[in-house]
N, C-alpha and C positions, 0 to 999 in steps of 0.2 A: 504494500500500500504506500510505502514511502516513495517508491519509484514513481507511482502515479502522481503523488503530490509534487514531487520534484519536477516531473515532466510538465505538469499543469502550470506550475509557477514559472518555469522556463518559457512556456508558451505565452503566458500572460506578459512576461517581460518583453518577449519578441513583438507581440501585438502592440504593446505600449510604445516601443521604439519605432515601429512602422507608422503609428499615428503621429508621433512627434516629427518624424522625417517628412511626412506628407504635409503636416501643418506648417513646417518651416518653408517648404517649397511654395505653398500657397501664399504664405505671408510675404514672401519675397517677389510676388508678382509685379510689384511696382518698382522693383530694382532694375535699372537699365541693364540690358544684356542678359538678364535671367528670365524675364517675362517670356521671351521667345522659346525657351526650353521647357517651360512648364505646360503640361497638358491637363486642364482641369478635369476632363472626363476620366483620364487615367488616375488622377488623385482621388476622385470620387470612388472609383473601383477599389483603389488601395485602402481607402478608409472603410469601405464595406467589407472587404476581406479581413481587415483587422478586427472589425466588429464581430464577424462570424467566428474568427479564431478565439477572440476573447470569450464569447458565449460558450464555445465548446470547452475551453479550459476551465471555466467556472463550473460547468456541468460535471467535468471530471472531478473537481474538488468536492462538489456536493455528493457525488456518488461515493467517493472515497470516505467522506465523513459518515454517510449512511452505513457503509460497510463496517467501518470501525465501531460505530454504535451497536450494530447487530452482533459483531464479534464479542464486544464487551458484555453484551446482555447474555450471550450464550455462556461465556465464562462465569458470569455472575450466577446463572442458574445452576451450574455444575459445581460451584464451590460451596 
């Protein structure tokens, strides 16, 4: 279960980094020379993909939490 938590936290970090990178590119739209290299439709897709990844990793954390609670309740019943 620790592997699942570690993987989910890594995924959340990656998704957060993708959002930050995309936000930085969008914020620099008014910077001369950079505006021509930024594609807003591509940034919208990047943000949506980061959102999906974020939700998937949160679901992994919730499932891991539920499994831990169930395992502890089984141990509690047997002890």
